[in-house]
N, C-alpha and C positions, 0 to 999 in steps of 0.2 A: 213351596207351601208344605207345611207339616202334615203327615198322614194321621197323626194321633191327636189332633186338636179336639176340643170339646165339640159337641154337636152344634152346628151353626146354621141358621136359616136366614134368608134375606127375602123380604117382601118389597117389591117395587111397583109403585102405583103408575097409572097412566096419566094422560093429559088431564089437568084440572084436579089432580089428586091431593091428598092430605096425609099427614103423618099421625092423625088422631081419629078421623072419621072417614073411612073409605070402604064402603060396602062390606064385603066378607072378610076384610083384612083383620079386624079386631078379633073376630071369632077364630080365624085361622091362627093368629098369633097366640091366643090363649090355648088352643089345641096343641100347637107345637111346644109351647113352654111346659105344658103338662107332660109332654114326652121327653123333657130334659133338654130342649133346644134353647139356645140363646138366640133371640130374634132381633135382627136389625131392620127397622122400617123407617127409612129416612124420608124427609120431604125433599124431593128432587128440585133442582133449581128451575126457575122460570116455568113453573108448572102449567100455566095456561097456554104457553107457546114454546114447548121444549125444543132444544137444539141438541143434536147428537154430540157435538164436540164438548159443549158445556156440561151436559149430563154425564157423559163418559168420564170426563176429568174429575167431576165431583165423586162419582162412584169409585174410581181408581184411587183417589186420595183418601176416601173415608171408609170404604168397606172393611169389615173385619177380615182377619186372615181366615181363609177357607181351607178345609181339609177334605179328604175323600168322603167323609160322612156329612157333608154339607148339602143343603137344599136351597135352590133359588126358585121363587115363584114370582112371575111377572104378569101384569095385566095391561092389555091394550098397547099403547105406544112404548111401554117399558119392555115389551117382547123383543122388538128389533134392537133396542138399546142394549139389553143384556147379552144378546147374541154377539153384538159388536164388542162388548167388554170381554167376554169369554174368548172370542177369536183373537184378541190382541194382547192377552195377558197370560201369564203362567198360572193357569187354573186347572185343577183336576178334581172334579167333584162327582157326587153320586147321582144327583137328580136335578133336572130343571123342568118346571111345569110352566107352560106358556098359555095364558088364558086370554081369549078374544084378541089375539095378536094379529099383526099383518107383517108380511115379509116381501112385499112388492108395493109399489105406489097405489094408494087408493084416492089420493087427492094431492093438491099442491102442498098442503100443510104436512101430509104424511111423509113426504120425501125428506124432510128435515131430520128424521130419525133413522133413515136408511143409509148405510154406508155407500159412498159413490162407487166403490169397486165391487159392491155386492158381497155376499157371504161366501166364505170358504167352507163348504159343508164338510170336507174331509178333515180340516183342522178342528172344526167344532165337534165332530163325532169322536175325535181322539181325546177330547178333554172332559167329556161328560158321559157317564155310564148310561144314563137314561134320560131322554127327552120325552115329554108328553105334551101334546097339543090338545087344547080344549077350545073348540069354536062352536058357534051355533049356526043354524041354517038361515036365521033371519036377523042377523046383527044390523041394527040401524046405521052403524058407522061403516058398514061394508067389510067388517073383519069376520067374514063368514068362513065356513069350512072350506069353501073353494079357495079362499085366500091362503089357508094353511096347508092345503093338500100337497103342493109341490115341496114345500119345506119339510114336511113330515116324511115324504117319500125319499128325499135326498138324505135325510138323517136316519132313515130306516126306523122310524119312530111311530108309535100309535097316534092317530088322530081320533079323538073322541068328539063326535058331533052331539052336542047337547041341544036337541031339537026344541025349537020354539022359545029359547031362553035369551034371545036378544044379545046384548053386550055383557051379560052377566054382571051387571052393575053400571047404572047410568042415571045421573040426576036429571039430565035433559029428557030422558025417555021414561021417567018414573019407574025405574027398576032398582028398588032399594037393596035387594040381594044381601041381607044381613048374615046369612049362613050359606055355606057351600059344601054340603055333605059329600058330593061327588069328589071334590078336590081332596078332602080329608081322607077319603077311602083310597085315593091313588098315591098318597104320600108314603114314601118308604121310611116309616117310623115304626119303632117297636110298638105293637098293639097292646 
């Protein structure tokens, strides 16, 4: 991957996501574009019942070329997905922000996005300058700070606990979450 590519950002939605209406994504996309980023926000396949192999192949085939000045932001089930993509591809980027993600099984459905062999934390940490985990203490889908604690520890990365904020976007639990100022403040973009 080229070191001098234009600034590229990727927004990856979770289960049930959309490429046009998805909580704080539109606001985040507008913010990143105002900072000179080209933003890729795809509709992942089989969005209501995603499978790791299908989603991973889609991203690997369609994602833009990434350079060291790239940022990836993932929400919910896209968090284990993007870790798997990074682990298994030649990627060297600046920042990955994982919002309301899970890294071990939370239900029978969640295992479809987790790699059978687990994550190689050493490989992941060698490919990304900075990981940031943002989870809440009361996520109704069980993607709480406890879910992210071990992954953050293994990657020597900050875990930000957004107290009382649920899944930080959920139609099922009436969390519209149209803006996400905390996220924008954490992004490594020129202010």
